[in-house]
C-alpha positions as CSV (number, residue, x, y, z in Angstrom):
1,X,-0.2,-0.3,0.0
2,X,1.5,3.4,0.8
3,X,4.8,2.1,1.8
4,X,5.0,0.7,-1.8
5,X,8.0,2.0,-3.7
6,X,5.3,1.9,-7.0
7,X,3.7,5.2,-7.4
8,X,0.6,3.6,-8.8
9,X,0.6,1.1,-6.4
10,X,0.6,4.7,-3.3
11,X,-2.1,6.1,-5.6
12,X,-4.4,3.3,-5.6
13,X,-3.9,2.4,-2.2
14,X,-4.6,6.6,-1.5
15,X,-7.9,6.3,-2.8
16,X,-8.9,2.9,-1.4
17,X,-8.0,4.5,2.0
18,X,-10.7,7.8,1.3
19,X,-13.4,5.5,-0.1
20,X,-13.6,3.9,3.2
21,X,-12.4,6.9,4.9
22,X,-9.9,5.7,7.0
23,X,-8.6,8.8,8.9
24,X,-5.7,6.8,10.4
25,X,-4.1,6.4,6.9
26,X,-3.6,10.2,6.7
27,X,-0.1,10.0,8.2
28,X,0.6,8.1,5.5
29,X,-0.3,9.3,2.3
30,X,1.2,12.8,3.4
31,X,3.9,11.3,4.2
32,X,3.9,9.9,0.9
33,X,3.1,13.2,-0.8
34,X,5.8,14.7,0.8
35,X,8.3,12.2,-0.5
36,X,7.4,12.0,-3.9
37,X,8.2,14.0,-7.1
38,X,5.7,16.8,-7.4
39,X,3.9,15.3,-10.0
40,X,3.5,11.7,-8.2
41,X,2.1,13.8,-5.5
42,X,-0.3,15.2,-7.0
43,X,-1.3,11.8,-8.5
44,X,-1.4,10.7,-5.0
45,X,-3.0,13.6,-3.0
46,X,-6.0,13.2,-5.9
47,X,-7.3,11.1,-2.7
48,X,-6.9,14.1,0.0
49,X,-10.1,16.4,-0.6
50,X,-12.2,12.5,-0.4
51,X,-11.0,12.9,3.4
52,X,-13.3,15.0,6.1
53,X,-10.7,15.8,8.2
54,X,-9.0,19.2,8.5
55,X,-5.3,17.5,7.8
56,X,-6.5,16.4,4.9
57,X,-7.9,19.3,3.2
58,X,-4.4,21.1,4.4
59,X,-2.4,19.0,2.6
60,X,-4.5,19.0,-0.8
61,X,-4.3,22.6,-0.7
62,X,-0.7,22.2,-0.4
63,X,-0.3,19.7,-3.3
64,X,-3.0,20.6,-5.5
65,X,-1.7,23.8,-6.5
66,X,-4.4,23.8,-9.4
67,X,-7.2,25.3,-7.2
68,X,-10.0,24.4,-9.8
69,X,-8.8,20.8,-10.1
70,X,-9.3,21.2,-6.1
71,X,-12.6,22.8,-6.3
72,X,-13.8,20.0,-8.6
73,X,-12.6,17.0,-6.3
74,X,-14.5,18.5,-3.5
75,X,-17.2,19.5,-5.2
76,X,-17.3,15.4,-6.1
77,X,-16.9,14.5,-2.7
78,X,-19.9,16.7,-1.8
79,X,-21.6,15.3,-4.4
80,X,-21.3,11.8,-4.5
81,X,-19.1,11.4,-1.1
82,X,-16.1,9.1,-0.9
83,X,-17.5,6.9,-4.1
84,X,-16.6,9.6,-6.4
85,X,-13.2,8.9,-5.5
86,X,-13.5,6.3,-8.3
């Protein structure tokens, strides 16, 4: 999952954890974003707006620098909830 060196596995793990609202995993997701290249961090951070947690929202603003994209992801979360992640 989040400790894998494979970015695709990290990205999918982050999305699965967001779908199930596993807030305990947030530190691992944020840490993976911090260690990744910016484009890879964005792929992982895509999951963050789907968490109902202040830490996730702050991290989302840090790693998803395109405000329009971030707003769209948050809108998707409001409309579809965690199912919107996939």
